[in-house]
C-alpha positions in Angstrom: 2.0 14.1 25.4 2.7 16.5 22.6 4.7 14.1 20.4 1.9 11.5 20.6 -0.7 14.1 19.6 1.4 15.2 16.6 1.9 11.6 15.5 -1.8 10.9 15.6 -2.6 14.1 13.6 0.0 13.1 11.0 -1.3 9.6 10.7 -5.0 10.7 10.5 -4.1 13.3 7.8 -2.1 10.6 5.8 -5.0 8.1 6.0 -7.6 10.6 4.9 -5.4 11.6 2.0 -5.1 8.0 0.9 -8.8 7.4 1.1 -9.6 10.7 -0.7 -7.2 10.0 -3.5 -8.4 6.4 -3.8 -12.0 7.6 -4.0 -11.1 10.1 -6.7 -9.3 7.4 -8.7 -12.3 5.1 -8.2 -14.7 7.7 -9.6 -12.4 8.4 -12.5 -11.9 4.7 -13.3 -15.6 3.9 -13.5 -16.1 6.1 -16.6 -14.7 5.1 -20.0 -14.9 5.8 -23.7 -16.5 3.5 -26.1 -15.7 3.0 -29.8 -17.6 1.2 -32.5 -15.6 -0.3 -35.4 -16.7 -0.8 -38.9 -16.3 -4.6 -38.5 -19.0 -4.5 -35.7 -16.6 -4.7 -32.7 -17.3 -2.5 -29.7 -14.4 -1.6 -27.4 -14.5 0.0 -23.9 -11.5 1.8 -22.4 -10.1 5.3 -23.0 -8.9 7.3 -25.9 -5.2 7.9 -25.3 -4.3 9.9 -28.5 -6.2 11.1 -31.5 -4.7 12.4 -34.7 -7.5 14.2 -36.5 -8.4 12.5 -39.8 -5.7 9.8 -39.5 -5.4 7.5 -36.4 -6.9 6.9 -33.0 -4.9 5.2 -30.1 -7.2 3.3 -27.7 -6.4 1.6 -24.3 -8.6 -1.2 -23.2 -9.5 -2.2 -19.6 -6.5 -4.5 -19.3 -4.0 -1.9 -20.3 -3.5 -3.0 -23.9 -3.2 -0.3 -26.5 -4.3 -0.4 -30.1 -3.9 2.1 -33.0 -6.8 2.3 -35.5 -7.1 4.3 -38.7 -10.0 6.7 -38.4 -11.6 5.0 -41.4 -12.1 1.9 -39.3 -14.0 3.7 -36.6 -17.7 4.0 -37.0 -18.7 5.9 -33.8 -17.1 7.2 -30.6 -18.9 7.6 -27.3 -16.8 9.6 -24.8 -16.8 9.1 -21.1 -20.4 7.9 -20.7 -20.1 4.2 -20.1 -18.9 2.1 -17.2 -16.1 -0.5 -17.4 -16.8 -4.0 -16.3 -13.0 -4.4 -15.9 -10.7 -1.8 -14.3 -9.4 1.0 -16.4 -6.0 0.3 -15.0 -4.9 -3.3 -14.7 -6.2 -4.6 -11.4 -4.8 -8.1 -12.0 -1.3 -7.0 -11.1 -0.4 -9.0 -8.1 3.3 -8.3 -7.9 4.3 -5.0 -6.4 7.0 -3.1 -4.5 6.0 -0.6 -1.8 7.6 2.0 0.4 5.7 2.6 3.6 5.8 4.9 6.6 3.4 4.6 9.6 2.6 4.8 13.2 2.8 1.9 15.7 1.5 1.1 19.2 2.3 -1.8 21.6 -1.3 -1.6 23.1 0.2 0.0 26.2 1.9 3.3 27.1 4.2 3.2 24.1 3.8 4.7 20.7 6.2 4.9 17.8 6.8 5.0 14.1 7.4 2.2 11.5 9.3 2.3 8.3 9.6 -0.3 5.5 12.1 0.6 2.8 11.6 -2.9 1.2 8.1 -4.4 1.0 7.6 -6.8 -1.9 4.9 -9.2 -3.1 5.7 -11.7 -5.9 2.6 -13.0 -7.6 2.5 -16.7 -8.7 0.9 -16.6 -12.1 -2.6 -15.2 -12.1 -3.9 -17.4 -9.3 -3.8 -14.6 -6.7 -1.3 -16.5 -4.6 2.0 -14.9 -3.9 5.1 -14.6 -1.7 5.6 -11.5 0.4 8.9 -10.2 1.7 9.3 -7.4 4.2 12.4 -5.6 5.6 11.8 -2.7 8.0 11.8 -1.4 11.5 9.7 0.1 14.3 10.8 2.5 17.0 8.8 2.7 20.2 9.1 5.4 22.8 8.2 4.1 26.3 7.0 6.9 28.7 5.8 7.3 32.2 3.8 10.1 33.8 5.8 11.9 36.6 5.5 15.3 38.1 2.6 16.3 35.8 4.5 15.4 32.6 5.4 12.5 30.5 9.0 11.4 30.5 10.6 8.9 28.0 12.2 6.1 30.0 13.2 3.8 27.2 13.4 3.6 23.4 13.0 0.3 21.6 14.2 -0.3 18.0 12.9 -3.5 16.4 14.1 -4.4 12.9 13.0 -7.5 10.9 13.5 -9.5 7.7 10.6 -11.8 7.0 8.9 -13.8 4.2 5.6 -15.6 3.9 2.5 -16.5 1.8 0.0 -13.9 0.5 -3.2 -13.8 -1.5 -4.5 -11.0 -3.6 -8.2 -10.2 -4.4 -8.5 -7.7 -7.2 -11.5 -5.4 -7.7 -12.2 -2.7 -10.3 -10.4 0.0 -8.3 -8.6 -1.6 -5.4 -6.7 -4.8 -4.4 -6.6 -6.5 -1.0 -3.6 -8.6 -0.1 -3.6 -10.4 3.3 -0.3 -12.0 4.2 1.6 -13.9 7.0 5.3 -13.3 7.6 7.9 -15.3 9.5 11.6 -14.4 9.8 14.4 -12.9 11.8 14.0 -10.0 14.2 16.4 -7.9 16.3 15.6 -5.5 19.1 17.8 -2.8 20.6 16.5 -1.3 23.9 17.9 2.0 25.3 17.0 2.5 28.9 17.2 6.1 30.2 17.5 7.4 33.7 18.8 10.4 35.5 22.0 8.5 36.3 22.9 6.5 33.2 21.8 5.2 29.8 22.0 1.4 29.3 21.6 -0.5 26.0 20.3 -4.0 25.6 20.0 -6.2 22.5 18.0 -9.3 21.7 17.5 -11.6 18.7 14.7 -14.0 17.8 11.9 -15.0 15.5 9.6 -12.4 14.0 6.0 -13.0 13.2 3.7 -10.6 11.2 0.1 -10.9 10.0 -1.5 -8.1 8.1 -3.3 -6.6 5.1 -2.3 -4.3 2.3 -5.0 -2.3 0.5 -3.9 -0.8 -2.8 -5.9 2.0 -4.5 -5.3 2.1 -8.3 -4.3 5.5 -9.5 -2.3 4.9 -12.7 -1.4 1.9 -14.8 1.7 1.1 -12.6 1.4 3.3 -9.5 -0.9 2.6 -6.5 -1.6 4.3 -3.2 -1.2 1.8 -0.3 -2.8 1.5 3.1 -1.4 -1.2 5.4 -2.4 -2.7 8.7 0.0 -5.2 10.4 0.2 -7.0 13.7 3.8 -7.8 14.7 5.2 -10.1 17.3 8.8 -10.4 18.4 9.8 -12.2 21.7 7.9 -10.3 24.4 6.9 -7.4 22.0 3.5 -7.1 20.4 2.4 -4.2 18.3 0.1 -2.9 15.6 1.4 -0.8 12.7 -0.8 1.4 10.5 1.1 2.6 7.4 0.6 4.5 4.2 2.8 4.6 1.1 3.1 4.1 -2.6 3.3 0.8 -4.6 4.7 0.1 -8.0 3.1 -2.9 -9.7 4.1 -5.2 -12.5 
């Protein structure tokens, strides 16, 4: 079906963009500047601003910035050393993300998913957190008849769920597996040549998945998500891409 093919192409292009951008950020983040101070200290990070003959503004691996008089700087080595810690703060566990993706129910249905509110609140620096998700998925159910696919039903599933999460931070990416439990609602529109019928159901929503964030700036990340979702008799897998703001 043409719509299915277009959705697959869109998702593949989006995922490749995320991976390419993340790889570029990884390569950039691995190189850093190094400054030697007159007091014997050695700092690794990046030079943010330099006022010739006066001051030098330096950002360390954890995102902290310091301003040094040029007279305090003994030597500068530019972009030739590797950071042991991320150039941008990888310890940020809390984030808000906006995601768009493609979903399948493991059968003849394919659809799109959208999460306007996807939050993760970190608990201290332990890595543990609380995840909250509000979003929806729309499936188009089709059958093959007379040498063509015809849409016989459309299912809209919305959810509001919360649950535990844990974040592993690495120099350039962060992995956040999570489990969600909450409220779900489905609206099914049945289509036929004679009439259109709507049906609605409510119940518990269960979601289990993983968010992978690629560090691009001090606050903004690119995000790739993979989530299994269960609601009443509906089971689906959602692959999403988006942007995340961390704090």
